[in-house]
N, CA, C and O of each residue as an XYZ file, in Angstrom:
672
protein
N     136.721    -89.790    131.682
C     135.710    -90.793    131.633
C     136.303    -92.084    132.216
O     137.428    -92.497    131.933
N     135.519    -92.630    132.982
C     135.960    -93.842    133.669
C     135.318    -95.040    132.979
O     134.120    -95.078    132.700
N     136.154    -95.978    132.730
C     135.624    -97.187    132.104
C     135.506    -98.277    133.151
O     136.415    -98.575    133.926
N     134.394    -98.806    133.113
C     134.202    -99.949    134.007
C     134.271   -101.201    133.149
O     133.505   -101.402    132.207
N     135.165   -101.969    133.503
C     135.331   -103.166    132.720
C     135.340   -104.356    133.660
O     136.026   -104.374    134.682
N     134.587   -105.303    133.293
C     134.613   -106.531    134.070
C     135.404   -107.548    133.280
O     135.241   -107.713    132.071
N     136.224   -108.187    133.978
C     136.996   -109.210    133.306
C     136.370   -110.558    133.629
O     136.029   -110.905    134.760
N     136.260   -111.247    132.573
C     135.749   -112.596    132.754
C     136.680   -113.550    132.040
O     137.294   -113.214    131.027
N     136.765   -114.673    132.557
C     137.616   -115.644    131.911
C     136.845   -116.273    130.764
O     135.772   -116.850    130.936
N     137.428   -116.139    129.614
C     136.819   -116.730    128.420
C     137.850   -117.616    127.773
O     139.050   -117.353    127.847
N     137.399   -118.618    127.168
C     138.358   -119.441    126.448
C     138.953   -118.626    125.297
O     138.266   -117.763    124.750
N     140.156   -118.864    124.932
C     140.872   -118.110    123.894
C     140.177   -118.232    122.544
O     140.134   -117.253    121.799
N     139.642   -119.372    122.207
C     138.944   -119.552    120.928
C     137.711   -118.676    120.819
O     137.436   -118.087    119.773
N     136.971   -118.600    121.922
C     135.773   -117.759    121.924
C     136.156   -116.287    121.840
O     135.526   -115.509    121.124
N     137.206   -115.912    122.588
C     137.665   -114.534    122.555
C     138.081   -114.156    121.130
O     137.719   -113.073    120.669
N     138.817   -114.997    120.424
C     139.236   -114.721    119.039
C     138.024   -114.649    118.103
O     137.979   -113.810    117.203
N     137.085   -115.495    118.311
C     135.884   -115.490    117.458
C     135.102   -114.181    117.627
O     134.633   -113.600    116.648
N     134.968   -113.723    118.886
C     134.234   -112.471    119.146
C     134.987   -111.289    118.559
O     134.388   -110.428    117.914
N     136.306   -111.239    118.779
C     137.091   -110.138    118.186
C     137.059   -110.188    116.659
O     136.972   -109.140    116.021
N     137.124   -111.332    116.080
C     137.031   -111.469    114.615
C     135.682   -110.974    114.085
O     135.582   -110.335    113.038
N     134.644   -111.308    114.875
C     133.315   -110.860    114.450
C     133.224   -109.338    114.520
O     132.695   -108.714    113.600
N     133.738   -108.718    115.611
C     133.751   -107.258    115.718
C     134.623   -106.624    114.637
O     134.233   -105.628    114.027
N     135.773   -107.183    114.406
C     136.671   -106.634    113.384
C     136.040   -106.720    111.995
O     136.258   -105.843    111.159
N     135.284   -107.742    111.753
C     134.634   -107.895    110.442
C     133.526   -106.860    110.261
O     133.296   -106.383    109.149
N     132.840   -106.512    111.348
C     131.729   -105.563    111.234
C     132.180   -104.122    111.331
O     131.586   -103.252    110.694
N     133.182   -103.852    112.087
C     133.597   -102.484    112.329
C     135.031   -102.297    111.847
O     135.820   -103.242    111.804
N     135.354   -101.032    111.479
C     136.725   -100.745    111.078
C     137.482   -100.200    112.269
O     136.893    -99.682    113.218
N     138.752   -100.321    112.206
C     139.563    -99.840    113.322
C     139.665    -98.314    113.274
O     139.332    -97.705    112.257
N     140.110    -97.709    114.333
C     140.251    -96.253    114.389
C     141.301    -95.778    113.393
O     141.126    -94.731    112.770
N     142.337    -96.492    113.241
C     143.387    -96.101    112.297
C     142.855    -96.116    110.859
O     143.117    -95.203    110.075
N     142.107    -97.167    110.533
C     141.517    -97.217    109.190
C     140.500    -96.090    108.997
O     140.414    -95.488    107.926
N     139.732    -95.820    110.054
C     138.745    -94.749    109.970
C     139.431    -93.400    109.772
O     138.970    -92.594    108.964
N     140.520    -93.139    110.490
C     141.265    -91.888    110.319
C     141.819    -91.778    108.904
O     141.778    -90.707    108.298
N     142.331    -92.873    108.386
C     142.873    -92.846    107.023
C     141.764    -92.575    106.005
O     141.977    -91.819    105.057
N     140.601    -93.168    106.180
C     139.465    -92.903    105.283
C     139.054    -91.439    105.331
O     138.742    -90.849    104.296
N     139.050    -90.852    106.514
C     138.690    -89.432    106.642
C     139.735    -88.557    105.949
O     139.380    -87.597    105.266
N     141.018    -88.881    106.118
C     142.072    -88.114    105.448
C     141.934    -88.216    103.934
O     142.082    -87.220    103.227
N     141.647    -89.433    103.429
C     141.477    -89.611    101.982
C     140.279    -88.818    101.460
O     140.357    -88.193    100.402
N     139.191    -88.843    102.192
C     137.997    -88.102    101.771
C     138.271    -86.603    101.785
O     137.858    -85.888    100.872
N     138.964    -86.122    102.812
C     139.310    -84.706    102.886
C     140.217    -84.308    101.730
O     140.041    -83.241    101.142
N     141.182    -85.156    101.402
C     142.080    -84.873    100.278
C     141.294    -84.793     98.968
O     141.543    -83.906     98.152
N     140.347    -85.713     98.762
C     139.524    -85.694     97.543
C     138.673    -84.427     97.480
O     138.545    -83.822     96.415
N     138.093    -84.023     98.604
C     137.270    -82.809     98.621
C     138.124    -81.589     98.285
O     137.684    -80.715     97.538
N     139.319    -81.522     98.820
C     140.201    -80.396     98.519
C     140.615    -80.393     97.058
O     140.664    -79.340     96.422
N     140.912    -81.565     96.529
C     141.281    -81.660     95.108
C     140.123    -81.217     94.225
O     140.320    -80.454     93.279
N     138.920    -81.688     94.524
C     137.747    -81.280     93.745
C     137.495    -79.784     93.875
O     137.102    -79.138     92.903
N     137.715    -79.223     95.066
C     137.560    -77.773     95.251
C     138.525    -76.995     94.370
O     138.147    -75.990     93.769
N     139.786    -77.460     94.289
C     140.757    -76.792     93.410
C     140.338    -76.906     91.944
O     140.477    -75.943     91.190
N     139.830    -78.067     91.530
C     139.391    -78.240     90.142
C     138.204    -77.336     89.820
O     138.147    -76.738     88.746
N     137.265    -77.238     90.746
C     136.100    -76.364     90.532
C     136.551    -74.917     90.416
O     136.049    -74.184     89.564
N     137.480    -74.493     91.251
C     137.995    -73.122     91.190
C     138.671    -72.867     89.844
O     138.484    -71.807     89.247
N     139.457    -73.835     89.364
C     140.123    -73.683     88.062
C     139.100    -73.622     86.937
O     139.248    -72.823     86.013
N     138.057    -74.459     87.003
C     137.020    -74.439     85.965
C     136.244    -73.128     85.973
O     135.910    -72.601     84.912
N     135.955    -72.596     87.163
C     135.253    -71.310     87.235
C     136.089    -70.197     86.622
O     135.563    -69.333     85.919
N     137.393    -70.219     86.888
C     138.278    -69.204     86.308
C     138.289    -69.333     84.785
O     138.283    -68.327     84.076
N     138.305    -70.563     84.284
C     138.300    -70.766     82.830
C     136.985    -70.295     82.210
O     136.983    -69.694     81.136
N     135.867    -70.569     82.885
C     134.564    -70.116     82.390
C     134.512    -68.595     82.361
O     134.017    -68.013     81.396
N     135.015    -67.945     83.402
C     135.038    -66.476     83.427
C     135.892    -65.918     82.292
O     135.526    -64.926     81.662
N     137.034    -66.561     82.035
C     137.902    -66.113     80.944
C     137.197    -66.253     79.594
O     137.278    -65.359     78.751
N     136.509    -67.372     79.395
C     135.783    -67.575     78.138
C     134.647    -66.577     77.989
O     134.402    -66.081     76.889
N     133.944    -66.273     79.086
C     132.860    -65.285     79.009
C     133.397    -63.915     78.630
O     132.764    -63.188     77.864
N     134.568    -63.557     79.164
C     135.169    -62.271     78.805
C     135.548    -62.244     77.328
O     135.377    -61.223     76.662
N     136.062    -63.360     76.812
C     136.423    -63.421     75.392
C     135.188    -63.271     74.517
O     135.228    -62.588     73.494
N     134.093    -63.906     74.914
C     132.856    -63.810     74.133
C     132.323    -62.382     74.165
O     131.843    -61.875     73.152
N     132.406    -61.737     75.320
C     131.908    -60.363     75.445
C     132.735    -59.404     74.584
O     132.202    -58.427     74.057
N     134.031    -59.678     74.442
C     134.898    -58.795     73.655
C     134.679    -58.959     72.165
O     134.891    -58.014     71.405
N     134.261    -60.132     71.730
C     134.150    -60.410     70.296
C     132.725    -60.171     69.805
O     132.080    -61.104     69.324
N     132.228    -58.957     69.913
C     130.929    -58.595     69.370
C     131.060    -58.349     67.869
O     132.171    -58.343     67.339
N     129.942    -58.147     67.181
C     130.029    -57.891     65.741
C     130.721    -56.552     65.469
O     130.559    -55.588     66.218
N     131.477    -56.518     64.408
C     132.185    -55.291     64.034
C     131.199    -54.281     63.473
O     130.135    -54.646     62.972
N     131.563    -53.008     63.561
C     130.670    -51.952     63.085
C     130.439    -52.057     61.583
O     129.337    -51.791     61.102
N     131.475    -52.443     60.842
C     131.308    -52.590     59.390
C     130.302    -53.693     59.082
O     129.471    -53.546     58.185
N     130.374    -54.797     59.822
C     129.430    -55.893     59.620
C     128.016    -55.453     59.971
O     127.065    -55.794     59.267
N     127.872    -54.701     61.049
C     126.553    -54.217     61.451
C     125.992    -53.293     60.368
O     124.809    -53.370     60.037
N     126.844    -52.417     59.817
C     126.386    -51.524     58.747
C     125.943    -52.321     57.525
O     124.934    -51.989     56.903
N     126.692    -53.376     57.172
C     126.296    -54.204     56.016
C     124.959    -54.879     56.276
O     124.118    -54.961     55.380
N     124.756    -55.366     57.505
C     123.476    -55.991     57.836
C     122.341    -54.984     57.748
O     121.266    -55.301     57.238
N     122.572    -53.768     58.244
C     121.539    -52.729     58.173
C     121.226    -52.363     56.727
O     120.064    -52.180     56.364
N     122.274    -52.255     55.896
C     122.047    -51.949     54.477
C     121.282    -53.069     53.795
O     120.375    -52.809     53.004
N     121.633    -54.303     54.090
C     120.936    -55.434     53.479
C     119.473    -55.455     53.897
O     118.596    -55.751     53.085
N     119.207    -55.143     55.157
C     117.826    -55.107     55.641
C     117.049    -53.984     54.956
O     115.912    -54.178     54.526
N     117.670    -52.813     54.858
C     117.007    -51.679     54.195
C     116.721    -52.005     52.732
O     115.627    -51.739     52.236
N     117.710    -52.585     52.038
C     117.512    -52.927     50.625
C     116.437    -53.991     50.461
O     115.671    -53.951     49.498
N     116.370    -54.931     51.377
C     115.331    -55.966     51.295
C     113.950    -55.346     51.458
O     113.011    -55.725     50.757
N     113.823    -54.400     52.376
C     112.528    -53.745     52.557
C     112.163    -52.916     51.329
O     111.017    -52.950     50.880
N     113.123    -52.173     50.781
C     112.842    -51.373     49.586
C     112.474    -52.263     48.413
O     111.583    -51.930     47.632
N     113.154    -53.392     48.287
C     112.838    -54.335     47.213
C     111.431    -54.889     47.380
O     110.698    -55.039     46.403
N     111.055    -55.195     48.621
C     109.711    -55.712     48.873
C     108.653    -54.682     48.496
O     107.633    -55.024     47.899
N     108.894    -53.430     48.842
C     107.937    -52.372     48.491
C     107.854    -52.214     46.977
O     106.761    -52.073     46.427
N     108.999    -52.237     46.300
C     109.005    -52.099     44.841
C     108.306    -53.276     44.178
O     107.547    -53.093     43.227
N     108.561    -54.501     44.683
C     107.894    -55.678     44.107
C     106.388    -55.602     44.327
O     105.611    -55.988     43.453
N     105.981    -55.114     45.471
C     104.560    -54.959     45.741
C     103.935    -53.996     44.738
O     102.847    -54.252     44.223
N     104.620    -52.893     44.462
C     104.112    -51.924     43.483
C     104.048    -52.538     42.087
O     103.083    -52.325     41.353
N     105.069    -53.294     41.730
C     105.081    -53.956     40.411
C     103.909    -54.923     40.291
O     103.228    -54.957     39.266
N     103.676    -55.708     41.340
C     102.566    -56.665     41.299
C     101.212    -55.950     41.244
O     100.297    -56.403     40.556
N     101.088    -54.837     41.966
C      99.839    -54.078     41.889
C      99.626    -53.532     40.486
O      98.509    -53.553     39.969
N     100.704    -53.040     39.868
C     100.586    -52.546     38.495
C     100.228    -53.666     37.536
O      99.454    -53.462     36.601
N     100.785    -54.847     37.760
C     100.459    -55.979     36.889
C      98.991    -56.365     37.036
O      98.332    -56.699     36.051
N      98.482    -56.321     38.253
C      97.066    -56.615     38.463
C      96.213    -55.587     37.743
O      95.235    -55.940     37.084
N      96.577    -54.318     37.863
C      95.820    -53.268     37.164
C      95.873    -53.461     35.656
O      94.880    -53.244     34.961
N      97.017    -53.865     35.158
C      97.164    -54.110     33.726
C      96.255    -55.250     33.270
O      95.563    -55.124     32.260
N      96.254    -56.350     34.002
C      95.411    -57.480     33.611
C      93.933    -57.137     33.775
O      93.098    -57.624     33.012
N      93.605    -56.310     34.755
C      92.221    -55.873     34.891
C      91.809    -55.048     33.678
O      90.697    -55.195     33.172
N      92.705    -54.179     33.212
C      92.395    -53.378     32.028
C      92.232    -54.269     30.803
O      91.343    -54.041     29.982
N      93.090    -55.285     30.676
C      92.980    -56.211     29.542
C      91.662    -56.962     29.613
O      90.974    -57.100     28.601
N      91.299    -57.453     30.798
C      90.032    -58.166     30.959
C      88.846    -57.249     30.703
O      87.843    -57.664     30.124
N      88.968    -55.996     31.139
C      87.893    -55.030     30.913
C      87.709    -54.784     29.418
O      86.581    -54.693     28.933
N      88.794    -54.680     28.706
C      88.711    -54.479     27.251
C      88.049    -55.681     26.593
O      87.250    -55.531     25.668
N      88.382    -56.864     27.072
C      87.812    -58.074     26.480
C      86.326    -58.185     26.790
O      85.556    -58.628     25.938
N      85.904    -57.792     27.991
C      84.490    -57.906     28.357
C      83.645    -56.799     27.739
O      82.452    -57.009     27.516
N      84.203    -55.647     27.459
C      83.441    -54.552     26.861
C      83.173    -54.802     25.387
O      82.337    -54.128     24.785
N      83.861    -55.743     24.813
C      83.634    -56.050     23.404
C      84.347    -55.098     22.481
O      84.089    -55.089     21.277
N      85.229    -54.305     23.018
C      85.967    -53.376     22.171
C      87.290    -54.017     21.808
O      88.149    -54.250     22.658
N      87.427    -54.289     20.547
C      88.726    -54.802     20.101
C      89.405    -53.657     19.374
O      88.978    -53.228     18.302
N      90.437    -53.192     19.967
C      91.145    -52.051     19.413
C      92.446    -52.550     18.820
O      93.119    -53.416     19.378
N      92.776    -51.987     17.688
C      94.074    -52.306     17.117
C      95.100    -51.629     18.003
O      95.356    -50.430     17.889
N      95.681    -52.423     18.889
C      96.551    -51.839     19.908
C      97.787    -51.209     19.291
O      98.251    -50.165     19.750
N      98.307    -51.820     18.283
C      99.526    -51.263     17.697
C      99.248    -49.877     17.109
O     100.030    -48.947     17.306
N      98.167    -49.750     16.410
C      97.849    -48.454     15.814
C      97.487    -47.421     16.856
O      97.928    -46.275     16.764
N      96.693    -47.799     17.848
C      96.272    -46.852     18.873
C      97.451    -46.445     19.748
O      97.575    -45.282     20.132
N      98.310    -47.401     20.060
C      99.449    -47.071     20.907
C     100.437    -46.185     20.168
O     101.017    -45.275     20.760
N     100.636    -46.444     18.864
C     101.613    -45.650     18.117
C     101.091    -44.232     17.859
O     101.834    -43.259     17.990
N      99.827    -44.124     17.496
C      99.307    -42.820     17.107
C      98.687    -42.073     18.284
O      98.683    -40.842     18.295
N      98.161    -42.800     19.280
C      97.528    -42.146     20.426
C      96.253    -41.442     20.043
O      95.948    -40.391     20.606
N      95.477    -41.990     19.086
C      94.293    -41.303     18.577
C      93.000    -41.790     19.196
O      91.938    -41.237     18.912
N      93.061    -42.783     20.013
C      91.835    -43.313     20.586
C      91.432    -42.432     21.762
O      91.826    -42.693     22.899
N      90.647    -41.386     21.492
C      90.278    -40.386     22.500
C      89.425    -40.973     23.620
O      89.589    -40.624     24.790
N      88.524    -41.857     23.250
C      87.608    -42.398     24.255
C      88.381    -43.187     25.310
O      88.117    -43.040     26.503
N      89.332    -44.020     24.888
C      90.096    -44.807     25.853
C      91.013    -43.897     26.669
O      91.247    -44.153     27.851
N      91.532    -42.838     26.049
C      92.389    -41.909     26.775
C      91.574    -41.178     27.832
O      92.042    -41.011     28.958
N      90.364    -40.738     27.495
C      89.517    -40.055     28.462
C      89.137    -40.991     29.611
O      89.141    -40.587     30.773
N      88.808    -42.244     29.281
C      88.423    -43.196     30.316
C      89.611    -43.497     31.234
O      89.438    -43.643     32.444
N      90.801    -43.589     30.668
C      91.977    -43.846     31.486
C      92.222    -42.684     32.444
O      92.585    -42.890     33.602
N      92.020    -41.461     31.951
C      92.190    -40.303     32.826
C      91.179    -40.319     33.954
O      91.518    -40.015     35.098
N      89.922    -40.677     33.640
C      88.890    -40.731     34.680
C      89.196    -41.845     35.670
O      88.999    -41.679     36.873
N      89.682    -42.994     35.164
C      90.016    -44.101     36.066
C      91.172    -43.712     36.971
O      91.165    -44.042     38.157
N      92.146    -43.028     36.439
C      93.298    -42.651     37.258
C      92.902    -41.650     38.329
O      93.371    -41.742     39.464
N      92.060    -40.709     37.992
C      91.686    -39.686     38.956
C      90.627    -40.190     39.926
O      90.514    -39.671     41.037
N      89.858    -41.183     39.532
C      88.837    -41.727     40.411
C      87.648    -40.808     40.578
O      86.952    -40.890     41.590
N      87.389    -39.921     39.602
C      86.289    -38.972     39.747
C      84.987    -39.531     39.208
O      83.907    -39.129     39.641
N      85.080    -40.433     38.291
C      83.863    -41.006     37.706
C      83.402    -42.141     38.619
O      84.054    -43.183     38.685
N      82.287    -41.949     39.323
C      81.819    -42.909     40.326
C      81.495    -44.255     39.687
O      81.789    -45.298     40.271
N      80.897    -44.252     38.504
C      80.558    -45.525     37.860
C      81.827    -46.301     37.512
O      81.902    -47.515     37.705
N      82.816    -45.582     37.000
C      84.040    -46.297     36.615
C      84.763    -46.826     37.843
O      85.387    -47.886     37.793
N      84.681    -46.080     38.959
C      85.316    -46.554     40.186
C      84.604    -47.808     40.683
O      85.252    -48.781     41.067
N      83.249    -47.786     40.676
C      82.492    -48.970     41.104
C      82.772    -50.137     40.170
O      82.967    -51.270     40.610
N      82.789    -49.845     38.871
C      83.047    -50.904     37.891
C      84.474    -51.424     38.059
O      84.740    -52.614     37.885
N      85.383    -50.512     38.400
C      86.774    -50.925     38.600
C      86.873    -51.898     39.773
O      87.594    -52.893     39.697
N      86.155    -51.616     40.851
C      86.163    -52.532     41.997
C      85.577    -53.881     41.636
O      86.110    -54.922     42.021
N      84.459    -53.861     40.884
C      83.849    -55.122     40.459
C      84.775    -55.861     39.498
O      84.902    -57.084     39.558
N      85.426    -55.097     38.604
C      86.360    -55.725     37.665
C      87.547    -56.330     38.396
O      88.047    -57.389     38.019
N      87.986    -55.658     39.429
C      89.112    -56.206     40.208
C      88.715    -57.521     40.863
O      89.487    -58.480     40.866
N      87.510    -57.562     41.416
C      87.048    -58.803     42.034
C      86.937    -59.910     40.999
O      87.333    -61.048     41.252
N      86.400    -59.575     39.837
C      86.269    -60.580     38.781
C      87.645    -61.033     38.305
O      87.870    -62.221     38.072
N      88.559    -60.085     38.164
C      89.911    -60.437     37.720
C      90.606    -61.294     38.763
O      91.336    -62.225     38.423
N      90.380    -60.980     40.035
C      90.980    -61.803     41.094
C      90.438    -63.225     41.039
O      91.184    -64.191     41.196
N      89.111    -63.345     40.810
C      88.524    -64.682     40.699
C      89.086    -65.429     39.495
O      89.374    -66.623     39.580
N      89.242    -64.730     38.375
C      89.794    -65.358     37.182
C      91.245    -65.773     37.414
O      91.663    -66.845     36.975
N      92.010    -64.931     38.098
C      93.408    -65.272     38.367
C      93.501    -66.502     39.259
O      94.368    -67.355     39.073
N      92.590    -66.582     40.236
C      92.588    -67.754     41.111
C      92.211    -68.999     40.312
O      92.801    -70.066     40.481
N      91.206    -68.838     39.429
C      90.817    -69.974     38.594
C      91.971    -70.416     37.704
O      92.234    -71.611     37.569
N      92.669    -69.439     37.088
C      93.794    -69.784     36.219
C      94.888    -70.507     36.993
O      95.426    -71.516     36.536
N      95.214    -69.973     38.188
C      96.294    -70.597     38.969
C      95.884    -71.978     39.445
O      96.719    -72.880     39.491
N      94.606    -72.169     39.804
C      94.183    -73.495     40.262
C      94.180    -74.480     39.099
O      94.487    -75.658     39.282
N      93.831    -73.999     37.894
C      93.893    -74.888     36.721
C      95.329    -75.258     36.380
O      95.611    -76.396     36.003
N      96.239    -74.289     36.514
C      97.643    -74.576     36.182
C      98.257    -75.511     37.220
O      99.161    -76.279     36.891
N      97.788    -75.461     38.457
C      98.310    -76.353     39.486
C      97.749    -77.768     39.343
O      98.399    -78.743     39.718
N      96.553    -77.867     38.804
C      95.905    -79.196     38.695
C      96.500    -80.050     37.615
O      96.061    -81.182     37.410
C-alpha cells in the first residue's frame, strides 16, 4: 500500500496541539495490542474456571446419583405406608360401627322401648330385639332396611346438630 502524504509546514505549536488531540481521542497501537492481550488472557482464565466448575458439577451429580435411598429404608417406608392404609381402613370400620351403634341407641329411644339393658344383655332373653337384630343384619326385612336408612339419616342430622352445638 502506498501512502500519499503531503507535507505542509505547520507551526510546532499547532502540530503538538493536533497530535495531542489525536492522542487524547485514540489509543496507540501498542496500547491497543496490550489491551487485546489482557482481554485474551482474561477469556482464557475464565474458560479454565468454567471447565473446573463443570468438572465439579459433574462430580457432585455423580455423588448424588450414588447416594440413593437404602433398601432397608425403602422397606421401612413401604411398611409404614401399608400400616397407615390398614389403620385407615380399620378406623373407618370402627367409625361405621360407632354410627350403627348410635343409630341403634337412637332407634331404641324413638321406639319408646326402654329395656333394662343390664338384665337383657346378661340373660339374653329379649327375643324380640334379638330377632330384629338378626333381620337388620341380614337385610331381609324390607321395612327394617327402609327404616334403617331413614334412621341413619336422622342420626346423621342429630350428630351434626350435636357437633354444631358443641362447637358454638
